[in-house]
N, C-alpha and C positions, 0 to 999 in steps of 0.2 A: 427750400430757404435762400431767399435771397439774403447776398453779404455783398460789401462792400469794404476790399482792402484800403488802407494807406492810399498804395499808390495807383489806384485809381481816383481815389477825391484829390489827390497832385494835378494827374494829367486833365482830368477837365476842369479843375481851379486854373490852371494855366493857359488852358484853350479858350476859356469865359472871359477872361481878361486879354487873351490876345484878340478875339473877337471884338471885345469891346472899344478896344483901343481901332483896330482896322476899321470897325465903324465906324468911329469921330473923326479919323483922319481922311477916310474917302469920303467920308458926310459931308466935309466940309465943301468939295467941291462938286459932289452930286448926293444928294442924299439917299435916292434909290439905290446906287451902286452901291454905297458904303454899307445900307442895312443889309441886303443880298449877302456879302463879301461877309459880313458879321455874322449871317444867318450859317453859310457855307463851313466857317471856321469853327462857328458854337457845333454844326452840325459832327464836321471832323473829330473834334476832341471826346466828343459823346461817344462815336461809333469805337475809336481807339480807345475811349476808360471801357466803355463796357464790352472789347473784346479780351483785356488782361483780366486774370484770377488768378489769384495767389492761396494756396491749399500749405494748410501745415503739415509739417514733419509728419505728425502721425494719424493723417487722414487723406481719403481719394475721395473727389468727386467725379459722382456718376454723372456723365454729359450725353444727351439725348440731340439728336437732328432730327428736328419733324417731328420729336414724340418718340424715333426708336432709337434704341441704344445706339452708341457709335463707341464709347470710349471711356478707360478708366484715367482720369487724372492727377496730376499728383505723385508727390508731393512739391511744394517749391509753385514757379508761376509760368501758367501754360494760358494758351490764346482762344478762344472761342469766336466763330463768328457771328454777329451780332443780331438779334432776331431769331436765324434758323438752328444755333446750339444753343442749348438753358442746360444748366446746369439742375437734374434732378434730386438729388440729396447729396447730405457730406458725411460719409462711413468713418465711425469713429474705428480705429486700427487698436487702438492699445486695450490690451485686459481690464475688463469693468466688474461688476459685483452688483447681485440684485439680490435682495433679501428676500423670502417667500414664507408663505406660514400655512398650515393644515391645520385647522381648529374642529375640534368636536370629531373627530373622524377616529371609528371602528376599527380597531386589530381585527385581527382572527377569532380570536377570544371575546370578542364585544366589548372591550374596556375601552372606553371614549378617552382619546390622547389630544395635545395641543404639543404639536413640532414647532417650533423654529430653525430656520436651515438658510444660509447663504449660498450662493451660488459664482463662483468665478469663471467669465468666458470671455471669449473674444471672435471678430470678425473677420475669418480665412479667406474667406471668397466674398470682396464689396459688390460684386456683379450681382452673384444668388440672392446676397441680404437685401440689395434693393428691387431687383425685380422678381422673386418668388414670395415673397412675402411682405402684406402690406404693412403693416410697422414691425418688424422684428425685435423690438425691447418688450412692446409688449404683448406680443406671442410668446416670449420669450419666458415672459412672467408666469403665463397663463398655460405653458406647457409643463416648467417648471411643479408646480402648484397640481395640477392635476396629476402628474407621475407620481408625485411624493404620497399624494392619498391613496393614488391605486397598490402601491409598496404599501403603506400602512396596514392594508387591508389584505395583502398577504402574509402579514407575519404575526406571530405573537409578541404578546407583549414582553415576557420574559427575554426573548430573542433582539428586541429593539435594544434593549437596556444594556443588555452584555454584549453587544456585536455593534459598536455605533458604525468601527469601520468597514467592514462588510454593508451594512446599510448604505454608505456614503458611495462605495464602491457601484454596489447595484443601482441608485439610484444616478450616477454618474453615467452607468452603461445605456440608461432607459433616455437619459436626456440626450448626448450622443445620437441616436438613434433618430429623433424627433429634431433635431435641429441639424444634422447633419445636410439635410435639402437647402435648408435656407442658407448653406454657407456660415454658421456657425461651428465652434469646438468649442466645448465643455474642459476648463481646465480643471476645474477641481468642487467638490460639493460638500459641504459640512455640514451637518447639523447642531446646533447651537444647544439646542434644551429641548427636553422631552417632559411634559407636565403631565402629570395623571391626577386623578380626583382627592382631596384629602385622605376619604374613608380608607380609599385604598392604600394610601401610603401607609396609614396606621396600621393597616392590615398586613401590609408587606413587613415592617419592620418589626409586631411580633412575631410572624411567621420565621424572621430572620433569629430576631433571638431565640425561641425555642429551638431553632435549629443551631444554635450555636450551644444552647443547654445542652441537647441530645448527644453531642458531639461528644461536649465536655465528659455527660456519664460514659459513655463508650470507651473514651481512653482511660477513664479511672478505672473500668470494669474490668481493660485489659491490664490495667497493671496489676490490679488484685488478683487476676488468672497468673501473671507471672511470677509474684511473690507466691501465692499457693504452688508454684511448681517448684519455684527452689526451696521451698519449707521442703517437700516432698521428696525433694530427691537426697536434703538432707537428713532427713528422716530414715531414709535407705542405707546411707550410710553410716550413721549412728547405730543401725539395727545391724549390718554388718561388723561391724566393729566398735564393740563394747570402749575398748582403750579412747578411741574418739571422743563418745558419748563422755565419758569421766574428763576426761580435760577439757571438753568444752565446759561442763558442769563447775569445775575448778575454775576454769577461767572465768568464768560468770561469777562466782564466789568471791574471785581475787577483785574483781571491778569494784564488785559491793565492797569488799572490805577497804579498800583504799579511801572512800569518802567518809568522812568525819562524821563521828557518833551516830554511826550506823549500828544497827543490829539486824542480823538475819538467824531466822530460824529454819533448821533444815530435819527432813525426817532421820529418825537415830541409825538407821539401816542404809540410809543414802550416805550417813556421817560415817559410819565403820566401815562401808564401802571404798569410800575415797581417802580415808588417814583423815579426817578433815582436824581432827586435834592436833598432829604434827603438823599440817599447816597452818593453822589457827595460830598454834605457837609462834611458826615462823615468821607469819605476821605481826605478832606483835611484838618478837623481837626489832624487826626492823623497823616498828612505828616508834618503839623507845629508843632505837639508835638514833633517829630524824629529832628526836626530842631533845636527847643531849648534847646534840651536836648543834640544835638552834641555840639550849641553855651556853655552850661555852662560849660561843658566838658572842651573845649577848654579854 
């Protein structure tokens, strides 16, 4: 790629004006000599401007001498021999990004997926990037796409959806192996989107919902088992200690009697066993006392 820096234009314009001035000045006395001197000055200006090149801070120039690699020049100003030396290519050394896709690619479990990804890379060896591959940007894009397709064919859909970071790391490793001989280093690979068919999305959604319902039923069943075990333990305790059972029954009756306008019917045998008459009388006395206190306050 031929580039002309501003300093080259300036030098050529200065020598062009100088050649014109010399030609006009000398041509008044000798026209042929004036033209000859003007041409010489013009050629010197062209040679000087053609020998000066400027590379930006983030790039390297691959210099060939008579078709053979000579050096990497830049950044800044550097000089070449006109006609003999040429700049074959300018290599950008900044981190760059490339997007690539894999469309309708079958996974290991034969599910067609579309995947979009982005690749961040940098040229670490400008000589290899210029001499080992014809077009390193184009080749890198194709290498990334084929590596992604190969990786998809070796993975299950569930693994792809649940472990994107592992997929990114594996894809980076594959690309490093392919692009290392080209002088390119892969900084990172990121899977942006994984698209699956709509009917499969619906089926996966229904399956996930069914799984959540199953888990809820399992948790409810476990809770029922724990409650039943607690009841069995309480039954063993009450069976071994009748007084504890009696106290529990009395507590239940007391809780029921605390409610207003409540009526509880119990078997006579249970009433005699627990002496409910006495307890009911005590409860009624407490209720009457509460009513009396309320009337006094009123």
